[in-house]
N, C-alpha and C positions, 0 to 999 in steps of 0.2 A: 666318547663322553658320556653317553648315556649310561655306563659302565662304573662311573666314578661312586665312589663311595664317599656320602657325605653323613653329617649330623641330622638327625633329624632330632628337634626338639620342643617342647612346650611352647606356650605362651610366658612362661619364668625363663626360658632358655635352660632348661632343665633337659638333660640327655634321655631321649626314648630309647635310641639307637641309633645302628645303620642302617642306610636305606641306599639306594641307586641314585644317581643324579635323573635318572630318566623316571623314576617312580614319583620323586618329590617335586618335578616342575607338573608330571602329569596329573599326580593326585592334589596338587596346590599345599602340599605339605610345609610344614615351618623349617627352616635351617637354618645354617649361619653362613655369612660370607664377611668381607673385610674391602675398604678401598683405603686406597694411598694417595695424597696428594703429595706431589713433587715439586719444590720449589727450588731455585737458584739464588745465586747471591744476590741477584736485583729484583728478588721478590717477585720473579715469574712463575706460573703456574704451567707444568705440563698438563695439557690435555690429548689423550689418542683417541682416534677415529676406530672404532671399534670394525674390524673386520665383514665383509659382506657374506660371510662364512657363518658366524656366529649364529646361533638359533636365536638369542635374545637382543634385540635392537643392535640389530645390524646395520652398518654403517652410520652410527650416531658417534656422537663425540661423547666422550665419558671422562671420567677420572684418571690419572696418569697410570694407575694400575690397580686391577681388581678381581677377586675370584671369592667362590666358594670356600671354606674350611671343609679340608678333607678328614673323614673318620678318622681319629687317632691324632691330630695335630691341634694348638691353639691357635687360637685369633693373631697373636704376634708372631707364630711360625709360618700361620698361612701369609699374613701378610709380607715377611721376609723372602718366603717363597715366590710368591708373585711377583715381587719386586724384580727378584731375580730371571725369572721367569719370562716376563714381560715385555722388561726393559734393560737384562742385561746388569742389573744394579747388585754387585755381589754384598759390598761394605757401601752403605751410605756415610754422607757425613754428619748425619744426625737421623736419630730415628724416634719418634715418639707418638703414644698413644693419644688421642684430643677427647674423642665422645662416642658413644653408642647409641645406635638410632634402634627403636621398637620393632620389630616385625609386622607388618600389617599389608593390607591387600594392593595397596600401592607401590610397594616397593617388591613384591612378589614376596612375601612372607618371610623377609629376610630381618635375620637380628645382624646388623651390621656394626662392626668397629672401625673406624675412621682414626686412620694414623695419618701423620704429617712426617717427611722427612725432606732434607735438604740436601742435594746433588748438584755438582758443578760440571763431573765429568762427561763424557761421550756415552750415550744412549745405544743400545742394541737392539731395537724394535724387534718383536717378534711376529715374524709374515704372518703365522695363522691364526694369531689372535688381532693384531693390530694393523690397517691399510697404511696412516700417516701419524702424525703426531706432530703437536707446534706447541711451542711457548708462549703465553700470552701474559701481556701486563694484566694487573688486576682492572685496569681501566678497558682494558680490549675485552677482556671476559664482562664485564658488566655490559658491555655492549651487545656483546652476541647475547647473553640471556635477556637483553631486551628487543633485539632484533631479529632473533632466529631462535627461539628456545626448544623450536621442534625439530632442531637438527640435535640437542643436547639428550642425554639418556633423563628419566624422570627422576633416578636416583642420583644421578650427578646434581640437578636443580634442588633436590631436596635436603640433598648434605651441605652444598654450598651454602643454602640458605642459612640452614644450623650452623654451620662454620662461620659466619658473617654475624648472627646473632650472639654467639658465644663469643667470635671477639670483640665485639661490641661493649658486652656487660662487663670484661675485664677493664676497658678504659674508665 
């Protein structure tokens, strides 16, 4: 993973050039990532528990799928790749861009594009990335956020709060 080549970008998300993942994390450089929220027909959200072997946020609950944008791919290409790599979803029932979070210290200096998809098939969890997964109703998720936020990644909490803010502003 340290040799994975990512985009180093500036504060305007303009490409500076390729950098290894190891350099980006060690030096605190700005880079790109994606997070995907997978909902089913009952409007339950799938959360993954990150493997204990992960170098960032091991053992914490996170978005359905997430990952860095590899050098040479778009945000959307990275999101579709991560869906397939982490959850075995080749063809989501729907797929849409929701919003973009600005890079800052609290999210590890990542510009994050957030996507939403609908999927009702069988998930195939990548054991190298995910220790377990669970579908949660929105009511159950709100309970987790109130009673055990320390079990969730900071990135998930930030992007979920943004999701709720944007969803409420539409109504």
